N, C-alpha and C positions, 0 to 999 in steps of 0.2 A: 385578778380574782374579784369576784362580786363582793365579797366580805371586806376587802382591803380598803385602806384609806384613799382619799382622793381630795382634790382641791388645789388652791393656789400655792400652798406650802410644800407640795410634793416635789422632791428632788429628782428621783429616778426610780426605776423598778428593777427587779431581779427575780430569777426563778424561785418560786416558793410554793408550788402546788405539787404534792405527790413526790416529794424529794426523798430519795433513799439515802439514809444516813445512819450514823452510829446511834446506839441507844443504851440506856442503863442496863446493867446486867450482862455486859460483854456481848451485846447483840446488834442487830440492824433492823430498821423498820422504815416505812414510808411515813413521812410527816408533812404537814401542810401549815403555812403561816409565815409571819414576818420572821419568826425565829429561824426559818430555813433561808429566807431571801437575804436577811442582814449578813449572814456569814458569807454569802457569795460576794457581797460588796466588800466586806472586810478582807476577804481573800485577795481580791483584786488590789486593794490598798496595800496589802502585805507584799505583793509582787512589785508594786511601785516603790515601796519603801526599800525592798531589797535591791532594786536597781539604782536608787538614789537615796541613801540613808539620811541625807540632809534635807529631803523634801518636807515642806511644812504641811500641816493639816489643811490649811486654806488652799494650797496649791493641789493637794490631793482631791479636795472636794471639787475645785474648779475643773480639774482635768477629767474627773469622773463624769461631771455634768456635760462638759463640752464634747466628750467622745461618746456619750450614750447614743444608741442607735434608735432612730425613729422608725417603727414598723408601719405597715400599711394602715392599720387601724389606729394610728397615733392620734392622741388627744392630750393636750398639755395638762388638762385637769385630772386625767386618769393615769397618765404616764410620766408627768413631769418633763424631764429633758429626754426621756426615752429609756431604753433597756441597756443596763450596764454592759460594757464591752471590755473584756480583759485584754484582748490583743491591741485594740485601738488605744486604750489608756497607757498600756505599757510602751507601745510605740512612741506615744507623745512624750513620755518621760525620757526615753532614749534619745529622741530628737532634741529635746531641750539640753540634755547632757552634752550631746555632740556640739551644739551651738555654744554652750558655755565653755567647753574645752577649746573651741575655735577661738573664742574671745581671749582665752588665757594664752594663746600663742601657738598651740599645736597647728600643724600645717594643714590638716584636712579635717572636714566634717562630712557627715552624710545626711542628706535630706531625703526622706523617703516616707512612703505610706504603704498600705496594703495593696494598692493598685495605682493606676496612673492618675485617676481622679483625686485620690487622696494625696498622692505626691504633689500634684499641682496645688492643693490646698496648703500643704506644709510649706511649699515655696512661698506662696502668697503671704502666709502668716509670718514666715521668717522675715519677709521684706517690711510688712506693715500689718499688725494684727487687727487694725480697724481702718481699712481703706475707705475712702469716700466712694470710689467707683470700682466696680469689677467688670472685666470683659469676658464674655461667655463665648466659647468656640466649640466646634465639634471636635471630639478626641477619640472616637471609637475606631476599631479596625475592621476591615472587610477582607476576607481571605488573608488574614495576618498583615495586611498593609494599612498602617494608620491613615485615617481620613483627615489630614491636617492642612488641606490646601488653603482654607481660609484662615486657619489659625496661624500660619507662618507669616501672614502680613499684620497680625493683630499687635505684635510687639511695638511697632512704631506708634500706634495709637495709645498703647499702654504707657509709653514714655511720655507723651504729650499730656495725657490725662492723669498721669500719676496713679494709674490704676494697676490692679493685679489680674492675672489670667486664670480662669477656671474652665473645666471641661465638662461637656455633657455629650449625650448620644443624640442622634437626630430626633428621637421620639420620647425621650425621658430625661429626667434630671437624676443621675445616680445618687444613691443615699449619701455617699461620701461628699458629693457636691452640695447636696441640700444641707447637710451638717456643717459644711464650710461656710455656706451663706449665713446660717444661723449664728455661727461663731463670729465671723467677720463683721456682720451687720452693716453691709454697704447701703448707702442711700440710692445708689444708681447702678444699673447694669446696661452695658452696650453689647448687644448681640451682633457678632461679625459673621456674616453669611446669610444667604437666603433661606426660605422654608425648607428647601431640599437638604440643607445642612443642619439647620435647627428649626424644627417644625413650629408652626403657629401654636400648636398645643403646648409645646415647651415654653414658648414665649408667654402664653397665658399663665402657665404654672409659675413662671419667674415673677410675673406681676403680682402673684399671691405672696411672694417671699420678700420682694424688694420694692420700695416705694415708687421708683421711677425706672422704666425699662424702654430702651429704644433699639432700633436695628440699623446697622450700616451694611448695605449689601448692593449688588448689581445683578444684572442678568446671568452672569457667568463668572468664573474665577478671576478672569482678567479685569472685568468690570468691578468686582468686589475689591480687588486690590487697588484699582484706581480711586474707588470711592473712599477707601480707608485713607489713601494718600491725601485726597482732597480734604477729608475730615481732619487730618493732621494740620493742614493750613499753611505749611511752609516746609522747606527742605534745607537741612543744615548744609552750608556751603553751596547751596544751589545744586546739590548732588543727590542722586537717587541710586538704589541698589536694584540691579536687573537680575532676575532669577528665571529659570525655566519653570513654567506653571505645572509641569508634570514631573519634575525632579525634586520631590519633597526633601530628600536627605540633604543634598547640597544647599537647597534653599533655606533650610531651617537655621543653618549656622549663620545666616545673615541677620537673625533676629536681634542679638545684642547690639549690633551696629544700628539697626533700625530703631531701636529703643533710645538711642542717643539722638535721633532726629532725622535719620536718613530714610525716606519712604521706600518701600519695596514695591516695585512694579514687575510685571510678568511679560514674557514673550512665549510664543508657541514654537518651540524648536521642532516639533513633529512636522509642522506645515511650513516652517521656515518664515513665520510671519511675526510682524509687530502688530498686535491687536490695535484697533482704532482707539479703544478706551485707554490703552497705555500712552498712545501718542497725545490724546487729549489731555491727560493728567501732566504729562511732560510740559506741554505748552502752558497749561493753566498755572502750574507751580513755578514756571520760569526756570526749569531744570536746564543746567548747562553741562554738567559733568555726570558720567555714568560709571558705575563699578559693576562689572560682570562677576557673578558668583558661579563658578563651575568651569570645567575645561571645555574644549571645543566639541567634545561628545555631548555635553550638556547644553551649551549655547554655541552654535556653529559659527565659523569664521564668516560665513555669508551674512548671518544675522548681525554679527558685530559691524560689518561693513554697512548694513542697512541703517543701523542705529547712528553711525558716524555720519550718514548722509542727512539725518534730520537737521533742520535749520537751527543753527546756533548751539548744536549739541555735539559733544565729543566723548568717546570712550576713554576715560582717564586711566583705568587699570582693570586687570582681570586676575581674580584669585581662583585658580583651578588646578588641582593636583591630579595625580594618577588614580586616586581613589578617594572615598569620602573622608577618610582619616586625614590624608594629605591635604585635601581642600580645606578642612577645618583648621588645620595648623597654619596653612598659609594665610587664611583670612584672620586667624588669631594674631598675626604679626602686622595688622593694619596700624598705621601711625596713631590712630586714636586709642590704641591699647598700649602705647609706650609707657604710660604712667600707671597702668593697671597691673598690680602684682598678683592677681588672682585669676583662677580659671575654673570653669564648670566642666565636669567630665560626664559625658552622656554615652550610653550604650549606642554604638552605631547601627545596630540591628533592631533595637527597640527605642527608636529615637523620638517617640511622642513626648518624652519628658523635656525635650529641647524647646517645646512651645512655651511652657511656663518659665523655663530656665532663662529665657531671653531677658527676664526682668531683673536678674541678679546683678547686672552691671559688669559681668565678666564674659570673656569669649567663650564660646561653646567648643569643646574639643571632643571629638568622637574617639571611642575606644572599642575594639572588638576582641573577644576572647581568642579568635582564631589568629588574628594579626598580632596580638600581644603588644607589648610596649616596644615600639620600633625605636631605632636610633634617632630618627627624625623627631619622634614624640618625646623621647627622653631629653634631647637637647632643648626642645621647647619648654618642657616642664622645669628644667633647671633654671630657667629664666624667670620663674614665678616663685612666689613665697607661700601662697595659700591656695587650696582647691576645695571644691564641694563636689562630692560624688552624688549624682542624682539617681535615686531609685534604690531599692532594697538589694540584699546580697545575691539575689538571683539575677539582678540587672548589672550591678557592679560588684563582683565577688570581693570577699574579704582579702584574698591574696593580692588582687590588683590594688585595692585600697592601701594595703600595708606597703606594697612596692612604691606606689606614688608617694606616700608620705615619707618613706626612707629617702627617695630621691630629693624631695624638697628639703629635708633636714640637711 
């Protein structure tokens, strides 16, 4: 409102013009002013206190400011941190409660946001509320298929750079991601993927938000994976993970292992080819051992034989089940996970959350509502002590959450 206060001391704004409310004399009327805006904020604070009666006033203020929405006409002098957001503020309190309960010994917590971009932010903040570096990857969907081909290789780079992963669309920075950048305050961003994945316009917008921005990419998905592997600089145990560049679901479960130092390289199963960029990266990094992720329908036996014929290279193992859930469980039993007593549960049909989940240090296990908790999955979960459910109740429902928690108890 033109008559309202503005300047450096402004915290946030709330609806205050022409608000229909109660009035003296048992009536109602429209009123305008901070007398109407302040109760909006107080009401949100009341919801936050109802969710967590122990929350401090300082935390209420910090959460209100960090979750405020920056509108298109945003100006810090006129809007402060932005427009108060009841749903985002309450979600933040609930996430903090879940994390706190997890630290107290309950077996499971949920990390979620209002959408995939916000969930990636909450994962990042759970890991490190003030990371030096963030990695930016494409995370939107086309015809309900997540476009995460470059994102699935980013986990290895995130591990080397001690970075967190955030999502954008090809031509815009979603408001949730912009707010995440404001809250996390990273000093550097690494964009993974070429301009077709993350446009030059988005790159320029990132430069306005983050002091240093660079891009790691190649001419295609195979080349980008190779460039990411080379940027990592080395391979743990001289070993690389081999995935099908067109089978995102199976490939994404390789992320947590890649985060430990195993680069992800791609083959083209459709054409039965090992791309030249993949071979170049194998040679440059001195790769000796390969781990295939996916069954023979994902990476053919012929391709396995081609890989074995590369000079000085052998396929050490293959982790591939009859479906995506089975493959995730098999890879979750990799020797590097023997001392890891936790697991990340991701919806196998809405699997974009697996991109950022790769930074949590736990194997990603898929769950589908149709498949339910199979005997194979139950046996695996019984071997773990803690879990994180990634996504809201529409992604991992409360019944599933409760069932898994009961199993681990």
